[in-house]
Structure formats: structure tokens, C-alpha cells
N, CA, C and O atoms as CSV, one atom per row, in Angstrom:
chain,resi,resn,atom,element,x,y,z
A,1,MET,N,N,-20.318,-21.514,-3.097
A,1,MET,CA,C,-18.752,-21.113,-1.749
A,1,MET,C,C,-18.825,-21.679,-0.942
A,1,MET,O,O,-19.962,-22.072,-0.682
A,2,ASN,N,N,-17.912,-22.018,-0.191
A,2,ASN,CA,C,-17.043,-22.405,0.407
A,2,ASN,C,C,-17.577,-21.827,2.347
A,2,ASN,O,O,-18.589,-21.136,2.227
A,3,ILE,N,N,-17.171,-21.947,3.863
A,3,ILE,CA,C,-17.157,-21.149,5.154
A,3,ILE,C,C,-15.776,-20.088,4.485
A,3,ILE,O,O,-15.738,-18.858,4.451
A,4,GLN,N,N,-14.855,-20.974,4.058
A,4,GLN,CA,C,-13.434,-20.322,3.926
A,4,GLN,C,C,-13.645,-19.364,2.556
A,4,GLN,O,O,-13.864,-18.692,3.563
A,5,MET,N,N,-13.728,-18.968,1.906
A,5,MET,CA,C,-13.768,-18.684,0.886
A,5,MET,C,C,-14.843,-16.783,1.366
A,5,MET,O,O,-14.817,-15.750,0.697
A,6,LYS,N,N,-15.785,-17.101,2.993
A,6,LYS,CA,C,-17.129,-16.728,2.502
A,6,LYS,C,C,-15.816,-15.247,3.963
A,6,LYS,O,O,-15.340,-14.120,4.098
A,7,ARG,N,N,-16.000,-16.732,4.616
A,7,ARG,CA,C,-14.627,-15.230,5.750
A,7,ARG,C,C,-13.524,-14.009,4.608
A,7,ARG,O,O,-13.415,-12.811,4.350
A,8,ARG,N,N,-13.045,-15.060,4.326
A,8,ARG,CA,C,-11.663,-14.820,3.316
A,8,ARG,C,C,-12.656,-12.056,2.903
A,8,ARG,O,O,-12.475,-10.872,3.187
A,9,ILE,N,N,-13.663,-13.215,1.992
A,9,ILE,CA,C,-14.769,-11.434,2.113
A,9,ILE,C,C,-15.753,-11.250,3.065
A,9,ILE,O,O,-16.926,-11.183,2.698
A,10,ALA,N,N,-15.428,-11.150,4.343
A,10,ALA,CA,C,-16.282,-10.259,4.858
A,10,ALA,C,C,-15.214,-9.646,5.351
A,10,ALA,O,O,-15.321,-8.430,5.505
A,11,PHE,N,N,-13.880,-10.326,5.736
A,11,PHE,CA,C,-12.527,-9.473,6.369
A,11,PHE,C,C,-11.964,-9.033,5.195
A,11,PHE,O,O,-11.037,-8.259,5.436
A,12,ALA,N,N,-12.266,-9.327,3.269
A,12,ALA,CA,C,-11.898,-8.063,2.982
A,12,ALA,C,C,-13.010,-6.562,2.941
A,12,ALA,O,O,-12.703,-5.380,3.094
A,13,LEU,N,N,-14.125,-7.083,2.719
A,13,LEU,CA,C,-15.484,-6.265,3.152
A,13,LEU,C,C,-14.901,-4.195,4.517
A,13,LEU,O,O,-14.778,-2.975,4.627
A,14,VAL,N,N,-14.787,-6.371,5.379
A,14,VAL,CA,C,-15.046,-4.748,6.750
A,14,VAL,C,C,-12.916,-3.975,6.742
A,14,VAL,O,O,-12.608,-2.819,7.030
A,15,MET,N,N,-12.350,-4.621,6.504
A,15,MET,CA,C,-10.988,-4.731,6.463
A,15,MET,C,C,-11.116,-3.472,5.372
A,15,MET,O,O,-10.651,-2.507,5.978
A,16,GLY,N,N,-11.584,-2.983,3.880
A,16,GLY,CA,C,-11.275,-2.012,3.608
A,16,GLY,C,C,-12.487,-1.283,4.051
A,16,GLY,O,O,-12.051,-2.414,4.267
A,17,VAL,N,N,-13.500,-0.643,4.407
A,17,VAL,CA,C,-14.185,-0.199,5.072
A,17,VAL,C,C,-13.297,0.286,6.562
A,17,VAL,O,O,-13.601,1.443,6.853
A,18,VAL,N,N,-12.709,-0.076,7.136
A,18,VAL,CA,C,-12.399,0.422,7.992
A,18,VAL,C,C,-10.691,1.841,7.664
A,18,VAL,O,O,-10.567,3.062,7.761
A,19,THR,N,N,-9.948,0.905,7.353
A,19,THR,CA,C,-8.596,1.121,6.437
A,19,THR,C,C,-9.156,2.160,5.316
A,19,THR,O,O,-8.341,1.987,4.409
A,20,THR,N,N,-9.826,2.872,4.984
A,20,THR,CA,C,-9.082,3.209,3.181
A,20,THR,C,C,-10.791,4.148,3.982
A,20,THR,O,O,-11.289,4.759,3.035
A,21,GLY,N,N,-11.460,4.322,4.970
A,21,GLY,CA,C,-11.402,5.094,6.533
A,21,GLY,C,C,-11.039,6.382,6.781
A,21,GLY,O,O,-11.512,7.495,6.552
A,22,ILE,N,N,-9.703,5.759,7.514
A,22,ILE,CA,C,-8.578,6.184,8.043
A,22,ILE,C,C,-7.970,7.089,7.570
A,22,ILE,O,O,-7.801,8.251,7.940
A,23,ILE,N,N,-7.502,6.308,6.392
A,23,ILE,CA,C,-6.434,6.847,5.563
A,23,ILE,C,C,-7.013,7.912,4.622
A,23,ILE,O,O,-6.493,9.027,4.651
A,24,SER,N,N,-7.948,7.697,3.864
A,24,SER,CA,C,-8.375,9.060,3.094
A,24,SER,C,C,-8.561,9.672,3.903
A,24,SER,O,O,-7.868,10.687,3.838
A,25,PHE,N,N,-9.746,9.605,5.506
A,25,PHE,CA,C,-9.642,10.722,6.894
A,25,PHE,C,C,-8.688,11.858,6.713
A,25,PHE,O,O,-8.536,12.921,6.111
A,26,THR,N,N,-8.048,10.922,7.697
A,26,THR,CA,C,-6.025,11.249,7.203
A,26,THR,C,C,-5.725,12.073,6.263
A,26,THR,O,O,-5.285,13.221,6.214
A,27,LEU,N,N,-5.995,11.402,5.634
A,27,LEU,CA,C,-4.635,12.282,4.498
A,27,LEU,C,C,-5.860,13.528,3.922
A,27,LEU,O,O,-5.694,14.440,4.732
A,28,LEU,N,N,-6.633,13.841,3.237
A,28,LEU,CA,C,-7.642,14.719,3.323
A,28,LEU,C,C,-7.393,15.465,4.461
A,28,LEU,O,O,-7.098,16.625,4.175
A,29,LEU,N,N,-7.406,15.179,5.885
A,29,LEU,CA,C,-7.541,16.773,6.800
A,29,LEU,C,C,-5.569,16.934,6.548
A,29,LEU,O,O,-5.261,18.097,6.286
A,30,ILE,N,N,-4.946,16.428,6.578
A,30,ILE,CA,C,-3.785,16.565,5.877
A,30,ILE,C,C,-3.468,17.867,4.643
A,30,ILE,O,O,-2.704,18.827,4.535
A,31,ASN,N,N,-4.099,17.494,4.182
A,31,ASN,CA,C,-3.730,17.921,2.859
A,31,ASN,C,C,-4.145,19.434,2.649
A,31,ASN,O,O,-3.485,20.447,2.420
A,32,LEU,N,N,-5.514,19.189,2.818
A,32,LEU,CA,C,-6.680,20.614,2.687
A,32,LEU,C,C,-7.076,20.314,4.194
A,32,LEU,O,O,-7.226,19.100,4.059
A,33,GLY,N,N,-7.261,20.469,5.091
A,33,GLY,CA,C,-7.649,20.858,6.105
A,33,GLY,C,C,-9.656,20.594,6.605
A,33,GLY,O,O,-10.237,19.594,6.184
A,34,PHE,N,N,-10.126,21.252,7.162
A,34,PHE,CA,C,-11.170,21.747,7.405
A,34,PHE,C,C,-11.948,22.236,6.019
A,34,PHE,O,O,-13.155,22.481,6.007
A,35,VAL,N,N,-11.371,22.308,5.236
A,35,VAL,CA,C,-13.073,22.627,4.411
A,35,VAL,C,C,-13.635,23.147,3.761
A,35,VAL,O,O,-13.250,22.461,2.814
A,36,HIS,N,N,-14.107,23.636,3.435
A,36,HIS,CA,C,-15.914,23.895,2.862
A,36,HIS,C,C,-15.720,22.163,1.953
A,36,HIS,O,O,-14.630,21.919,1.436
A,37,GLY,N,N,-16.640,21.325,1.884
A,37,GLY,CA,C,-17.146,19.909,1.005
A,37,GLY,C,C,-16.424,18.850,1.084
A,37,GLY,O,O,-16.410,17.836,0.386
A,38,PHE,N,N,-15.159,19.495,2.981
A,38,PHE,CA,C,-14.321,17.890,3.075
A,38,PHE,C,C,-15.358,17.211,3.246
A,38,PHE,O,O,-15.274,16.841,2.075
A,39,ALA,N,N,-16.656,16.469,3.758
A,39,ALA,CA,C,-17.363,16.104,3.706
A,39,ALA,C,C,-17.048,15.637,2.037
A,39,ALA,O,O,-16.126,14.928,1.633
A,40,ALA,N,N,-17.839,16.110,1.464
A,40,ALA,CA,C,-17.447,15.583,0.093
A,40,ALA,C,C,-16.572,14.268,-0.224
A,40,ALA,O,O,-16.445,13.057,-0.041
A,41,THR,N,N,-15.916,15.771,-1.019
A,41,THR,CA,C,-14.218,14.401,-0.913
A,41,THR,C,C,-14.050,14.179,-0.064
A,41,THR,O,O,-12.820,14.135,-0.051
A,42,TRP,N,N,-14.496,13.866,1.227
A,42,TRP,CA,C,-13.638,12.797,1.119
A,42,TRP,C,C,-14.737,11.346,1.595
A,42,TRP,O,O,-14.493,10.324,2.235
A,43,LEU,N,N,-16.189,11.944,0.827
A,43,LEU,CA,C,-16.692,10.343,0.958
A,43,LEU,C,C,-16.085,9.570,-0.821
A,43,LEU,O,O,-15.970,8.382,-1.122
A,44,ARG,N,N,-15.868,10.564,-1.497
A,44,ARG,CA,C,-15.998,10.321,-3.130
A,44,ARG,C,C,-14.198,9.931,-3.338
A,44,ARG,O,O,-13.683,9.612,-4.409
A,45,SER,N,N,-13.309,10.098,-1.685
A,45,SER,CA,C,-12.343,9.801,-2.032
A,45,SER,C,C,-11.949,8.533,-1.103
A,45,SER,O,O,-10.782,8.157,-1.000
A,46,TRP,N,N,-13.203,7.812,-0.332
A,46,TRP,CA,C,-13.419,7.192,0.394
A,46,TRP,C,C,-13.561,5.764,-0.485
A,46,TRP,O,O,-12.880,4.746,-0.357
A,47,ALA,N,N,-14.782,6.049,-1.514
A,47,ALA,CA,C,-15.977,5.074,-2.196
A,47,ALA,C,C,-13.936,4.908,-3.034
A,47,ALA,O,O,-13.478,3.782,-2.842
A,48,VAL,N,N,-12.918,5.919,-3.834
A,48,VAL,CA,C,-12.895,5.492,-5.599
A,48,VAL,C,C,-11.817,4.488,-4.072
A,48,VAL,O,O,-11.987,3.286,-4.281
A,49,ALA,N,N,-10.886,4.699,-2.776
A,49,ALA,CA,C,-10.280,3.721,-2.443
A,49,ALA,C,C,-10.764,2.550,-2.177
A,49,ALA,O,O,-10.119,1.712,-2.807
A,50,TYR,N,N,-11.602,2.068,-1.539
A,50,TYR,CA,C,-12.614,1.240,-1.076
A,50,TYR,C,C,-12.623,0.258,-3.032
A,50,TYR,O,O,-12.649,-0.968,-2.925
A,51,VAL,N,N,-12.613,0.514,-3.734
A,51,VAL,CA,C,-12.883,0.422,-4.895
A,51,VAL,C,C,-12.368,-0.790,-4.906
A,51,VAL,O,O,-12.764,-1.949,-5.030
A,52,ILE,N,N,-10.796,0.118,-4.647
A,52,ILE,CA,C,-9.528,-0.301,-5.450
A,52,ILE,C,C,-8.829,-0.804,-4.376
A,52,ILE,O,O,-7.765,-0.185,-4.353
A,53,VAL,N,N,-8.860,-1.496,-3.593
A,53,VAL,CA,C,-8.255,-2.168,-1.711
A,53,VAL,C,C,-9.395,-3.310,-1.884
A,53,VAL,O,O,-8.921,-4.388,-1.526
A,54,ILE,N,N,-10.195,-3.382,-2.140
A,54,ILE,CA,C,-11.045,-4.417,-2.108
A,54,ILE,C,C,-10.096,-6.149,-2.999
A,54,ILE,O,O,-9.478,-7.130,-2.586
A,55,PRO,N,N,-10.574,-5.553,-4.435
A,55,PRO,CA,C,-9.484,-6.759,-5.251
A,55,PRO,C,C,-8.255,-6.678,-4.811
A,55,PRO,O,O,-7.626,-7.701,-5.083
A,56,ALA,N,N,-7.551,-5.764,-4.153
A,56,ALA,CA,C,-5.788,-6.276,-4.265
A,56,ALA,C,C,-5.905,-7.114,-2.788
A,56,ALA,O,O,-5.486,-8.268,-2.880
A,57,ILE,N,N,-6.340,-6.777,-1.619
A,57,ILE,CA,C,-7.314,-7.455,0.043
A,57,ILE,C,C,-6.947,-9.276,-0.366
A,57,ILE,O,O,-6.166,-10.109,0.095
A,58,LEU,N,N,-8.140,-9.272,-1.625
A,58,LEU,CA,C,-8.300,-10.839,-1.870
A,58,LEU,C,C,-7.718,-11.735,-2.601
A,58,LEU,O,O,-7.685,-12.965,-2.598
A,59,VAL,N,N,-7.075,-10.564,-3.492
A,59,VAL,CA,C,-5.376,-10.588,-4.575
A,59,VAL,C,C,-4.380,-10.779,-3.536
A,59,VAL,O,O,-4.306,-11.997,-3.695
A,60,ILE,N,N,-3.646,-10.574,-2.702
A,60,ILE,CA,C,-2.669,-10.618,-2.642
A,60,ILE,C,C,-2.840,-10.492,-1.653
A,60,ILE,O,O,-1.804,-10.487,-0.988
A,61,GLY,N,N,-4.087,-10.319,-0.897
A,61,GLY,CA,C,-3.723,-10.924,1.030
A,61,GLY,C,C,-3.250,-12.225,1.111
A,61,GLY,O,O,-2.170,-12.317,1.694
A,62,PRO,N,N,-3.901,-13.622,0.560
A,62,PRO,CA,C,-3.474,-14.646,0.672
A,62,PRO,C,C,-1.946,-15.274,0.137
A,62,PRO,O,O,-1.403,-16.281,0.592
A,63,VAL,N,N,-1.275,-14.142,-1.257
A,63,VAL,CA,C,-0.155,-14.538,-1.767
A,63,VAL,C,C,0.823,-13.784,-0.632
A,63,VAL,O,O,2.034,-13.929,-0.466
A,64,LEU,N,N,0.024,-13.061,-0.022
A,64,LEU,CA,C,1.708,-12.255,1.674
A,64,LEU,C,C,1.169,-13.419,2.896
A,64,LEU,O,O,1.601,-13.930,3.929
A,65,GLN,N,N,0.139,-13.448,2.171
A,65,GLN,CA,C,-0.202,-14.840,3.832
A,65,GLN,C,C,0.630,-15.982,3.994
A,65,GLN,O,O,1.118,-16.375,5.054
A,66,ALA,N,N,0.768,-16.539,2.740
A,66,ALA,CA,C,1.418,-17.943,2.535
A,66,ALA,C,C,3.007,-17.449,2.205
A,66,ALA,O,O,3.861,-18.276,1.884
A,67,ARG,N,N,3.255,-16.218,2.304
A,67,ARG,CA,C,4.808,-16.539,2.768
A,67,ARG,C,C,5.344,-16.465,4.182
A,67,ARG,O,O,6.276,-17.102,4.673
A,68,ILE,N,N,4.230,-15.168,4.965
A,68,ILE,CA,C,4.718,-15.125,5.601
A,68,ILE,C,C,4.302,-16.514,6.116
A,68,ILE,O,O,5.237,-17.274,6.365
A,69,ASP,N,N,3.006,-16.988,6.324
A,69,ASP,CA,C,2.932,-18.903,6.503
A,69,ASP,C,C,4.826,-19.213,6.193
A,69,ASP,O,O,5.641,-19.330,7.108
A,70,ARG,N,N,5.152,-19.288,4.743
A,70,ARG,CA,C,7.161,-19.724,4.890
A,70,ARG,C,C,7.450,-19.197,5.706
A,70,ARG,O,O,7.316,-19.898,6.709
A,71,ILE,N,N,7.911,-18.012,5.973
A,71,ILE,CA,C,9.399,-17.444,6.884
A,71,ILE,C,C,8.985,-17.802,8.700
A,71,ILE,O,O,9.885,-18.176,9.452
A,72,ILE,N,N,7.453,-17.612,9.236
A,72,ILE,CA,C,7.695,-18.268,9.911
A,72,ILE,C,C,8.098,-20.182,10.731
A,72,ILE,O,O,8.721,-20.537,11.731
A,73,THR,N,N,7.299,-20.975,9.578
A,73,THR,CA,C,7.777,-21.207,10.502
A,73,THR,C,C,9.301,-22.058,10.140
A,73,THR,O,O,9.867,-22.956,10.765
A,74,GLY,N,N,9.688,-21.318,8.802
A,74,GLY,CA,C,11.118,-21.880,8.512
A,74,GLY,C,C,11.402,-21.781,7.635
A,74,GLY,O,O,12.422,-21.192,7.276
A,75,ALA,N,N,10.120,-22.651,6.530
A,75,ALA,CA,C,9.748,-23.435,4.861
A,75,ALA,C,C,10.543,-22.000,4.149
A,75,ALA,O,O,10.312,-20.835,4.474
A,76,GLU,N,N,11.121,-22.277,3.534
A,76,GLU,CA,C,11.747,-21.234,2.151
A,76,GLU,C,C,11.809,-22.460,1.670
A,76,GLU,O,O,12.223,-22.655,0.527
């Protein structure tokens, strides 16, 4: 595995932890408030979101990056 692929995977893993953690916490807090079992529900939701978002970052990320690069450089 080349260094670029390792960087992409490491970025996806870290970005996935941060984004899914923040979003799942915020949405549960807004929708449920701090109820009994909040932490367990949040951790379960976080785990599900993480499993979904990592493949999405790895698959969709490069496609979006290529499109953004083309837009910024003016080559459509």
C-alpha cells in the first residue's frame, strides 16, 4: 500500500470519528435532551454512523476532490 493511500485511509478514520461524534451527539441532544441512557444511545448511534461514513469518505471523497480541483483550476 502506497503512502498516499495510507494518508487517505488515516484521514478518513480520523475525520469520521470527529464528524460522526459531533453530529450524532448534537442531534441526539436536540431530539432527546439529556435523558437516562443518553450516553449509551449516543455511543450506539456514533458507531452506526461511523461504519457508514468511512466507506463514504473513501469512495465519495476522491470523486468530489477531483471535481473541486477541476472547478478551481477552471478545467471543466
